[in-house]
C-alpha positions in Angstrom: 0.1 -0.4 -0.2 3.0 2.5 0.8 4.6 2.0 -2.7 1.4 3.0 -4.2 1.8 6.0 -2.2 5.0 6.9 -3.6 3.2 6.6 -6.6 1.1 9.4 -6.7 3.4 11.7 -4.7 5.7 11.3 -7.9 2.6 11.7 -10.5 1.1 14.2 -8.6 5.1 16.2 -8.5 4.8 15.4 -12.6 7.5 12.3 -12.7 7.4 9.8 -15.6 7.2 6.6 -12.8 8.3 3.4 -13.6 6.5 0.8 -12.1 7.5 -2.6 -11.3 4.5 -4.7 -9.9 5.2 -8.1 -7.4 2.9 -9.9 -6.1 1.3 -9.2 -2.7 2.8 -10.1 0.2 6.7 -10.4 -1.6 9.5 -8.3 -1.2 11.1 -5.9 -4.1 12.3 -7.4 -6.4 15.8 -6.5 -6.8 16.3 -8.7 -10.2 14.0 -6.5 -11.8 15.3 -3.4 -10.4 19.0 -4.3 -12.4 17.1 -5.4 -15.3 15.4 -2.0 -15.4 18.2 -0.2 -14.6 20.4 -1.7 -17.1 17.9 -0.6 -20.1 18.8 2.7 -18.5 22.1 3.7 -21.1 20.5 7.5 -20.6 20.3 7.4 -16.7 17.3 9.0 -17.6 16.1 7.0 -13.9 16.9 9.7 -10.7 16.0 6.8 -7.7 14.4 3.8 -7.6 12.2 3.6 -4.6 11.6 1.4 -2.4 9.3 0.4 0.9 11.8 -1.2 3.7 8.5 -2.8 5.0 4.5 -3.1 4.1 2.8 -2.7 7.1 -0.3 -4.3 6.4 1.5 -8.1 5.3 4.3 -7.4 7.2 7.0 -8.2 4.5 10.5 -7.1 4.8 12.1 -5.9 1.6 15.9 -6.4 1.6 17.2 -3.2 1.0 21.1 -4.4 0.6 20.0 -6.5 -2.5 18.6 -3.9 -4.1 21.3 -1.4 -3.4 23.5 -4.2 -4.8 21.5 -4.6 -8.2 21.8 -0.7 -8.9 25.9 -1.2 -8.4 25.7 -4.6 -10.8 23.9 -2.2 -13.4 25.8 0.5 -12.6 23.3 3.1 -12.3 23.9 6.4 -10.6 20.0 6.8 -9.7 19.4 7.7 -5.7 17.7 5.1 -3.1 14.9 6.6 -1.7 13.4 4.1 0.7 10.2 4.5 2.9 11.1 2.5 6.5 8.6 4.2 7.9 7.3 1.0 9.6 10.6 -0.6 10.5 13.1 2.4 11.7 13.8 2.0 15.3 11.8 -1.9 14.9 14.3 -4.1 12.8 17.7 -3.2 11.0 18.5 -0.8 9.0 21.9 0.8 7.9 21.2 3.5 5.7 25.3 3.9 5.2 26.1 -0.1 4.6 23.1 -0.3 2.0 23.8 3.2 0.5 20.3 4.5 1.0 20.3 8.0 -0.2 17.2 9.6 1.5 14.9 7.5 4.5 12.0 8.5 5.3 10.7 7.6 8.6 8.4 8.8 11.2 7.3 9.0 14.8 4.2 6.3 15.5 5.5 3.4 14.3 9.2 2.1 15.8 10.0 4.8 17.5 6.6 4.9 19.5 6.2 8.7 20.1 3.3 11.0 19.2 2.2 11.3 15.6 2.8 14.1 13.5 6.8 14.2 13.1 8.5 13.7 10.5 12.1 11.6 10.4 14.6 12.3 7.6 17.5 10.7 7.1 19.8 12.5 3.9 22.9 11.1 2.5 25.8 13.7 1.3 24.9 12.8 -3.0 21.0 13.6 -2.4 22.2 17.3 -0.3 24.4 17.7 -3.0 21.9 16.4 -5.5 19.2 19.1 -3.9 21.6 22.8 -4.9 20.1 21.6 -8.1 17.3 20.3 -7.9 14.1 21.7 -9.8 10.9 20.1 -9.0 8.6 21.9 -6.3 8.8 22.0 -2.7 6.8 21.9 0.1 7.0 22.9 3.5 4.9 23.1 6.5 4.5 25.2 9.5 2.1 25.4 12.7 0.4 28.1 12.7 0.1 30.0 16.2 
């Protein structure tokens, strides 16, 4: 379900989204990511988005395998990981797995009050922000 939210978010920002379908209850298919990235010789794909743990099914995707597939394809795309239900609950190795953006929240593994976003950003992603042209949204609270 959360991967569909990634798709919706990207499409609302006008991005060209390639969807890799997998059967309900299975993890991210690293071999299919590699195949798609190998076919992208112009490096038009800028990021691979993966959900680490699908809350509804409890399926845990092998993020390290996805990174190995990306590296095997020799592709420079960044890897963005939804780790809302996994961070602080199961091992998550942002640096070791080559994750560029890790998105989480306070309400699941951290067992804190809802409403706080937790974002991990690699040096590669920070550098990409300097030239990024996508619309940005900032939320503030009214006093």
